[in-house]
N, C-alpha and C positions, 0 to 999 in steps of 0.2 A: 372488472377487478378494482379495487379501491386504490388510489394514487400511491399509497405508501405500503400496499401489500407486497411481500417479498415475492421475488420470482418463483414459479413452480418448482424449479430445480431445488432450490434453497430449502423449501418445505419438505419436498421428498427426500432430500439428502439427510435433513435432521430427523425424520422419521426412522430411515435406513440405520442411520447411526444409533439412534435410541434402541433400535432392536438388536444392536450388536454385530451388525453385518460388516465383516472386516473388508469385503469388497467394496463397500461405501467409503471407507476410509482410503482405500487404494485409489478410488476414483477421485475423490477429494484432493488427494495428495498430487496426483497426476495434473489436476486442474490448477492448483493454487501454490504448490511447492516452490515454484520459480519466483512467484511474487513474494511469498514469505521470506525466502533465503535472500533475494535481492534487497528487500528491505532492510533486513537485519544486518546484511553486509554493508549496506550504505551507512547505516547508523553507527556500527562497530568498527567498520574498517578492518575487519578480521574474519577470515574464511572459516576457521575452526569454531570461532564464537557464533557465526552465522549458522554453521550446521548444528550446533547444539540448540540454538534458539529455534530453528525449523524442527528439529525432533521434539523440543519442548512444546512448541505450539500444537503440533499434530498429536503429541501424547495427551495433551490437556482435552483436545477435542474429543479423542477416543474415550478418555475417562470421564468427560463431563459433556456429553453431546446435548443435555438439556439446558446447559448454560447459554446456548444460543438463544435468542428471543427474536423471532422474525419481526415482531412489531418494532424493533429499534433499527433495523437496516438489514442489508443483504449479508449473507455469509461471507462474501469477499470483504466487506467493511469489517465485519466481525474478526476475521483472520488478522486484517491488517491492524486492527486495534490490539489484538493480543500480541501480535509481533512487536508492536510499538511498545507496549507495557514491558514485555520480556527483555527487549534491548535496551530500555531505559533503565530497568533493573540491574542489567549486566554492567552497563556504563556506571551507574552509582557503585556498584560493589567493586568494580575495577578501580575506580577513582583515577587520580593522577598521581603516579609513583613518585614523581619529582616534587609534589606539593599535595599530599593527601589531605591538608587542612584547608584548602581553598575551595569552599562550597560554591563560590560565585563563579570560578572558572569552570567547575563541574556543570553547574546549571547553564551555563553559556554553551558548553559543548553538548549538552543534552537538547538544549533549544535549537542549535544548528542542525543536529542530527535528526530532530524531529521534522524541521522544515525540509531538509532533505528527503525524507521518507515521505513527507506529504507530496512533494514535488514528483517523486518516483510514481506514487499511487495516482496522482492526477494524470500523468503522462499516459500509464498504462490503462486508465480508465477512460480516457478521452476517445472520441469517435476515430477510427482509423484515418479518415482524411485530414483531420487536423495533425494527428500524431506524425503522418507522412510528411506533411509540409514542414513542421518543426524540425524532423530529422534531416530532411534535405538541406534546409536553411541553417540549421546550427551544428549539425554533426558533419554533414558534407560541404558545409560552407558555400552553398549556392545563394545568389540574390534571388529576389521575388521572381524575376523574369526567367531565370533558369529553373526555378522551382515550378513555375507554372509550365514551362516546356516539358519537364520531367513528368510531371502529373497529368499533362494532356488537359490543362484547364487554362481560362484566360488569365491575364495578369492580375485583373481585379479580384478574381476569385482566389487567386494564390495570396494576395494581400489581406484578403478577408480571413481566410484560414489562419494565416500567421498571426493576425492581430487577435482573433479570439482564441487561438491556442496559447498566446503570451498572457492574454488577460486571465485565462483560467490559471496559468502556472503562477501569476502574481498572487493568487490567493493562498499560495502554499506557505506564506510567511505570516499572513494576517487572520486566516480562518482555519477552523478545524474542518476535516475532511467532510464533504457533503454526504450525508447519510451515515456518517460514522456513528457508532454508538456514544451515548453520553459519558461524561466522566465517571469512572467507576464500574462501567460495564465490563464484565469479564475480569474483575479484580482479583479472583482466585488464583489466577495464573502466576 
């Protein structure tokens, strides 16, 4: 299989959606709804708006299954991109009620929300050992020695996992998502 070829599941899912299989949409929703909703909620800081974005993204997928191009990346990346675009549009539409004429402030909020969404995506996509180390160290406030003990690995391995996880997260502010579709991909949403 070519290096950039999409996973088999992605190709089969697109084929099923193109045939109009409602069960395929349900399967896709079960697999990715939490990712879509959490990304939207992180960007919008509003549960109701995140629910709307989630419905909008999956509605778009149902109505436009051929908009997904497996050559551009994984279906997960495509959904994350659709969620980003829908959330950014909602942020821009909502604006700042206290200062609706300040486009610089709005762009800064969009930039911060985008970086947060990228960080969420990176954490959700990273290998489980790295994610577990980061969660122990930064959520449960364990040092690298305690993290090593909790994970049953050496202290050197715990430090390596933490360092690599942090290096991946540091790209959230500087780079687009790895494997994310190019700008404009999925623009119809």
